[in-house]
C-alpha positions as CSV (number, residue, x, y, z in Angstrom):
1,M,12.3,-9.8,-14.0
2,V,10.6,-11.2,-11.0
3,V,7.6,-9.1,-9.6
4,T,7.0,-9.2,-5.8
5,D,3.4,-9.9,-5.1
6,A,2.8,-7.2,-2.5
7,T,-0.5,-8.7,-1.4
8,I,1.4,-11.5,0.3
9,L,4.1,-8.9,2.3
10,L,1.2,-6.6,2.9
11,G,-1.0,-9.0,5.0
12,G,-4.0,-7.5,6.7
13,L,-4.4,-4.5,4.1
14,E,-6.8,-4.8,1.1
15,E,-5.6,-4.5,-2.5
16,R,-7.8,-1.9,-4.7
17,L,-8.0,-0.5,-7.6
18,Y,-9.1,3.1,-8.6
19,E,-9.4,4.2,-12.4
20,R,-9.2,8.0,-12.9
21,R,-8.8,9.4,-16.5
22,G,-7.8,6.5,-18.1
23,A,-5.0,5.2,-15.6
24,V,-5.5,2.5,-13.3
25,I,-4.0,2.9,-9.8
26,R,-3.7,0.1,-7.4
27,T,-3.5,0.9,-3.6
28,F,-3.5,-1.3,-0.2
29,E,-5.6,0.1,2.4
30,G,-6.4,-0.9,6.0
31,G,-6.6,0.1,9.6
32,E,-8.4,2.4,11.7
33,G,-7.9,5.6,12.9
34,P,-6.4,9.0,11.5
35,S,-5.2,8.2,7.8
36,L,-1.3,7.8,7.0
37,L,-0.3,8.0,3.3
38,L,2.8,6.1,2.6
39,V,4.5,7.0,-0.6
40,H,7.8,5.5,-2.0
41,G,10.4,7.0,-4.2
42,F,11.1,6.2,-7.7
43,G,11.9,2.9,-8.5
44,G,10.0,1.7,-5.1
45,A,7.1,-0.3,-4.7
46,A,4.1,-0.8,-2.3
47,W,5.9,-4.0,-0.4
48,N,9.0,-1.4,0.7
49,F,6.6,-0.7,3.6
50,S,6.1,-4.3,4.4
51,E,8.0,-4.1,7.8
52,L,6.9,-0.4,8.3
53,A,3.1,-1.1,8.4
54,P,2.8,-3.3,11.0
55,L,4.3,-0.9,13.5
56,L,1.8,1.7,12.8
57,P,-1.3,0.2,14.8
58,G,-4.1,2.9,15.4
59,R,-3.6,4.2,12.0
60,R,-5.4,3.9,8.7
61,L,-3.0,3.1,6.1
62,I,-2.9,4.2,2.2
63,I,-0.1,2.8,0.3
64,P,-0.1,3.4,-3.8
65,D,1.8,1.0,-5.7
């Protein structure tokens, strides 16, 4: 199985890791302005938004992986 490195496809967004109650959650965040949370569906991944993210200037994007 090949796993795509979302850090390459989501250039300009910072990869962050959050640990809560023993679970680690990876997000990609960046931008300025009102926050917009982009959530993928079952079986999806953060890189699904690689084409949409550049089209949202003026927003702070938060994309959980």
